C-alpha positions in Angstrom: -16.1 -25.9 18.3 -13.1 -24.1 16.7 -10.0 -23.3 18.5 -8.2 -20.0 18.5 -6.5 -19.0 15.2 -2.8 -19.6 15.1 -0.9 -16.4 15.9 2.2 -15.0 14.2 4.4 -12.0 14.7 5.1 -9.8 11.7 7.6 -7.1 11.0 7.3 -3.8 9.3 8.5 -5.2 5.9 5.7 -7.8 5.9 3.1 -5.2 6.8 4.3 -2.7 4.1 4.4 -5.3 1.4 1.0 -6.6 2.5 -0.5 -3.2 2.3 1.0 -2.1 -1.0 1.7 -5.1 -3.1 -1.4 -6.9 -4.4 -1.2 -10.7 -4.9 1.9 -11.0 -2.6 2.2 -13.6 0.1 2.2 -10.7 2.6 -1.2 -9.5 1.3 -2.5 -13.0 1.6 -1.5 -13.1 5.2 -3.2 -9.8 5.9 -6.4 -11.1 4.2 -6.3 -14.3 6.3 -6.0 -12.2 9.4 -9.0 -10.1 8.3 -10.9 -13.3 8.0 -9.8 -14.6 11.5 -7.9 -17.5 9.9 -4.7 -16.3 11.6 -4.0 -13.7 14.2 -1.2 -11.2 13.6 0.9 -9.4 16.2 3.5 -6.7 15.8 5.4 -4.4 18.1 4.5 -0.7 18.5 7.8 -0.1 16.7 6.3 -1.7 13.6 3.4 0.8 13.8 5.8 3.7 14.3 7.6 2.6 11.1 4.4 2.5 9.2 3.4 5.9 10.6 6.8 7.4 9.6 6.5 5.9 6.1 3.0 7.3 5.5 3.6 10.8 7.1 6.9 11.3 5.3 6.0 10.0 1.9 2.3 10.7 1.4 2.3 14.5 0.9 0.9 17.0 -1.6 2.7 20.3 -1.7 4.5 19.4 1.5 1.2 18.8 3.4 0.2 15.3 4.7 -2.7 13.8 2.8 -3.8 11.8 5.8 -4.9 13.4 9.1 -4.0 12.1 12.5 -7.5 10.9 13.0 -7.4 8.9 9.7 -4.1 7.4 10.8 -5.7 6.3 14.1 -8.6 4.8 12.1 -6.1 3.0 9.9 -4.4 1.5 12.9 -7.7 0.3 14.3 -8.7 -1.3 10.9 -5.6 -3.2 10.3 -6.0 -6.9 11.2 -2.9 -6.7 13.5 -2.6 -6.5 17.3 0.1 -3.9 18.2 2.0 -4.4 21.5 
């Protein structure tokens, strides 16, 4: 019987690098979390930072390219528990 995966707290920098830089250590950590090898935790402030980054930088002609619903889906799909 396996025990619970070790858990780690991550910051916004780790999450951003993991999402946007392939072959980085941060991406490897996110991949490991997606496979339940580790468990990742972050504060709600980290999610707010990601939300701010996406909504302010991913626009076409001044309009966001990602809807609020899609942002909610992204949050649910990330292998991170936000507290």
